[in-house]
matplotlib code that plots the C-alpha trace (Angstrom):
import matplotlib.pyplot as plt

x = [117.0, 115.0, 116.1, 115.6, 114.3, 111.3, 108.2, 107.7, 104.6, 102.4, 103.6, 107.2, 106.5, 104.4, 107.1, 109.6, 107.4, 104.8, 102.0, 100.1, 97.6, 95.6, 96.7, 95.0, 95.3, 98.5, 100.1, 103.8, 105.5, 107.9, 110.0, 111.4, 114.5, 115.0, 118.2, 120.3, 118.0, 115.0, 111.7, 109.1, 106.8, 109.1, 107.6, 104.0, 103.6, 105.1, 102.8, 99.7, 100.8, 101.4, 98.4, 96.5, 98.6, 101.7, 101.9, 104.4, 106.1, 108.3, 110.9, 111.0, 114.4, 114.7, 115.5, 113.1, 109.5, 107.4, 110.5, 112.5, 112.8, 114.7, 118.5, 119.6, 121.2, 124.7, 125.4, 124.0, 124.5, 122.5, 119.7, 119.7, 119.8, 116.6, 114.7, 115.6, 114.3, 111.0, 110.6, 111.5, 108.8, 106.1, 103.2, 103.7, 103.1, 105.0, 108.7, 109.3, 111.3, 113.7, 114.2, 116.7, 118.0, 121.4, 122.2, 119.0, 120.5, 123.2, 120.6, 118.4, 121.4, 122.5, 118.9, 118.6, 121.9, 120.5, 117.2, 118.9, 121.9, 120.6, 116.8, 116.5, 114.0, 115.5, 113.9, 112.3, 114.6, 116.7, 116.5, 119.4, 119.5, 122.0, 124.8, 128.0, 128.3, 129.5, 133.1, 133.5, 132.7, 135.7, 136.9, 135.6, 135.6, 133.1, 134.6, 132.6, 130.4, 130.9, 127.3, 128.1, 129.9, 126.8, 124.5, 126.7, 126.8, 123.1, 122.6, 124.9, 122.9, 119.8, 117.8, 116.4, 114.7, 117.4, 115.0, 115.0, 118.8, 118.9, 116.0, 117.5, 114.5, 114.1, 117.8, 117.8, 115.0, 116.6, 120.3, 120.4, 119.0, 120.9, 124.2, 123.7, 122.7, 125.7, 128.0, 126.4, 126.9, 130.5, 131.5, 129.9, 132.0, 130.6, 131.6, 129.5, 127.3, 127.8, 127.3, 126.4, 122.7, 120.6, 117.9, 118.1, 119.5, 118.5, 120.8, 119.7, 121.3, 120.6, 122.5, 123.7, 124.8, 128.5, 128.4, 130.7, 129.0, 131.5, 130.6, 126.9, 127.5, 129.7, 126.4, 126.4, 129.1, 126.7, 124.2, 124.2, 120.9, 120.0, 121.4, 120.1, 121.1, 119.2, 119.9, 117.3, 117.2, 118.3, 120.8, 121.2, 117.6, 116.1, 113.3, 112.0, 108.2, 108.3, 107.4, 105.6, 108.8, 110.2, 106.9, 106.8, 110.4, 109.5, 106.6, 108.9, 111.6, 109.1, 108.3, 111.9, 113.2, 110.3, 110.6, 113.3, 115.4, 118.0, 121.4, 123.7, 127.0, 125.6, 124.4, 121.6, 121.9, 118.8]
y = [112.6, 115.3, 118.6, 121.2, 123.7, 121.5, 121.6, 118.7, 116.6, 115.0, 111.5, 112.4, 114.1, 111.2, 108.8, 110.5, 112.0, 109.8, 111.0, 108.3, 110.3, 113.5, 116.5, 119.7, 122.7, 124.6, 121.6, 121.7, 119.1, 116.6, 115.1, 111.7, 110.1, 106.3, 104.5, 102.5, 99.8, 101.4, 102.5, 105.3, 102.8, 102.6, 106.0, 104.9, 104.4, 107.8, 109.4, 107.7, 108.9, 112.5, 113.0, 115.3, 117.9, 117.1, 116.4, 113.5, 113.1, 110.0, 109.9, 106.9, 106.5, 104.9, 101.2, 99.7, 98.4, 100.2, 102.0, 98.8, 99.2, 102.5, 102.5, 103.0, 106.4, 105.7, 109.3, 111.1, 114.5, 113.5, 112.3, 115.6, 117.6, 116.0, 116.0, 119.6, 120.6, 118.8, 120.4, 123.8, 123.5, 122.6, 125.0, 127.7, 126.7, 126.2, 125.4, 121.7, 120.0, 117.3, 114.0, 111.4, 108.2, 106.7, 107.3, 109.2, 111.7, 112.5, 112.9, 115.1, 117.3, 117.8, 118.5, 121.1, 122.7, 122.9, 124.3, 127.1, 127.9, 127.1, 127.5, 130.2, 128.0, 127.4, 124.5, 125.0, 122.5, 119.3, 116.1, 113.7, 110.2, 107.4, 109.1, 110.9, 114.5, 114.7, 115.7, 113.0, 110.1, 107.7, 106.9, 103.5, 101.3, 98.7, 96.2, 95.8, 92.6, 92.1, 91.3, 89.2, 92.2, 94.4, 91.8, 91.1, 94.8, 95.1, 92.1, 93.4, 96.7, 94.7, 96.6, 93.6, 90.3, 87.6, 85.4, 87.9, 87.8, 84.0, 83.7, 83.6, 85.3, 88.0, 88.7, 89.1, 91.7, 93.9, 93.6, 96.0, 98.9, 98.0, 97.7, 101.0, 102.8, 101.5, 102.6, 106.0, 106.3, 105.1, 107.3, 110.4, 113.4, 116.8, 119.9, 120.1, 122.7, 125.1, 123.0, 125.7, 125.9, 128.6, 126.2, 124.4, 120.8, 118.0, 114.9, 111.5, 108.1, 104.8, 104.2, 100.8, 102.1, 102.2, 106.0, 108.0, 110.8, 113.3, 112.3, 113.0, 116.3, 117.5, 118.1, 121.4, 122.6, 122.7, 125.3, 128.8, 128.2, 126.0, 122.4, 119.6, 115.9, 113.0, 109.2, 106.5, 103.0, 100.5, 100.2, 101.7, 101.0, 102.2, 103.9, 100.8, 100.8, 104.3, 103.4, 106.0, 107.6, 108.2, 109.6, 112.0, 113.0, 113.8, 116.0, 117.8, 118.2, 119.7, 122.3, 123.0, 123.3, 125.5, 127.9, 129.8, 130.8, 133.5, 132.2, 131.5, 129.8, 128.0, 124.5, 122.8, 119.2, 117.3]
z = [90.5, 88.8, 87.5, 90.3, 87.7, 86.9, 89.1, 91.4, 90.6, 93.3, 92.4, 92.9, 96.2, 97.4, 96.4, 98.8, 101.5, 103.2, 105.4, 107.3, 109.5, 109.1, 111.1, 112.1, 109.8, 110.6, 112.5, 112.5, 110.2, 111.7, 108.9, 109.8, 108.2, 108.5, 109.4, 107.0, 105.4, 107.0, 105.5, 106.0, 107.7, 110.7, 111.7, 111.5, 115.3, 116.0, 113.5, 115.1, 118.5, 117.5, 115.2, 114.8, 116.6, 114.6, 110.9, 110.7, 107.3, 106.8, 104.1, 101.8, 100.2, 96.8, 96.4, 99.0, 99.2, 96.6, 95.3, 94.9, 91.1, 91.6, 92.3, 95.8, 96.3, 97.8, 98.8, 101.8, 100.2, 97.1, 99.2, 101.1, 97.9, 96.7, 100.0, 100.7, 97.3, 97.9, 101.3, 100.1, 97.4, 99.9, 100.3, 102.9, 106.5, 109.8, 109.3, 109.8, 112.5, 111.1, 113.0, 111.9, 113.5, 112.7, 109.0, 109.0, 111.4, 108.8, 106.0, 108.3, 109.2, 105.6, 104.6, 107.3, 106.1, 102.5, 103.6, 105.5, 103.3, 99.8, 99.9, 102.6, 104.5, 107.9, 109.7, 113.1, 114.7, 114.3, 116.3, 115.8, 117.2, 117.5, 115.5, 116.2, 115.2, 111.6, 112.3, 115.0, 112.7, 112.2, 108.7, 107.7, 104.6, 103.5, 101.0, 97.9, 98.0, 101.7, 102.4, 105.5, 107.1, 106.5, 108.0, 111.0, 111.7, 111.5, 113.7, 116.3, 116.5, 117.2, 114.6, 112.6, 113.6, 113.4, 111.5, 108.6, 108.4, 108.2, 105.6, 102.0, 100.3, 103.0, 103.0, 99.2, 99.6, 102.1, 101.1, 98.1, 100.1, 103.2, 101.3, 99.5, 102.7, 104.6, 101.8, 101.9, 105.6, 105.7, 102.8, 104.2, 105.0, 105.9, 104.0, 100.8, 102.4, 105.3, 108.5, 111.1, 111.7, 113.3, 114.6, 117.9, 117.9, 120.2, 120.2, 121.6, 122.1, 123.9, 127.1, 125.9, 122.5, 121.6, 121.0, 123.2, 125.1, 123.7, 120.2, 120.9, 122.7, 119.8, 117.8, 119.8, 117.5, 114.6, 116.0, 117.1, 119.0, 121.9, 122.3, 124.4, 124.8, 126.3, 126.8, 126.8, 128.2, 125.5, 122.7, 119.2, 118.4, 121.7, 119.8, 118.0, 118.0, 119.7, 123.3, 125.3, 126.9, 123.4, 122.1, 125.1, 124.5, 120.9, 122.1, 124.6, 121.9, 119.5, 122.2, 122.9, 119.4, 118.2, 121.1, 119.1, 122.2, 121.8, 120.5, 123.4, 123.9, 126.9, 126.1, 128.1, 128.9, 130.1]

ax = plt.figure().add_subplot(projection="3d")
ax.plot(x, y, z, "-o")
ax.set_aspect("equal")
plt.show()
């Protein structure tokens, strides 16, 4: 991690924040956070579908693909510290909407909290997918070196081609990042930064996911603004490849979360 007092160079920013398609001047940024073991490239189809009206920015965590020589950050809050700093230093423009899936939802949430409470740069909205609200997460422990447990969990979620998990060389490539990310997600506990946001939150999940509806709805406790939920056909990785219904839901969510409705105790479920 870099010293926050030092200016961020283009190479550092480009390492963390990837833009795949050109967007119109003044387009609102949608900052996307991958799941455990995921990469920025997973959001390429969404970026293509939303351009040029939305400037999709995908986060590339250290320890994977072209950043494989860097150590994996095994702490959600440290990831959020760095990403929030980079976003806060971005040139002036529309406030971003943050969108995270699974572990990425936790990183997006902590990043939103830092932007608002530490940098005075409240995001326009937060979309969280496939994850319980922070205080509803059960305490879990991942034994050191238990790679098979990590792979079995990933396989059960249906997020990776089974052929990848049974190929020794491919397994060796993905395991370091996956192991570190799973440790970060299992060790995560909220509280290092104020967790009440003033931006709207939208929470999504797959209908066949194991997430309890109450755990998804509990995200409402983290905003003083509007809250919406939605369930999609499929399991934990219902958004894989970003089929048209999910893309349209993102467009709708961007409209909802940036409408800046007046704070209200009444939550809207769609």
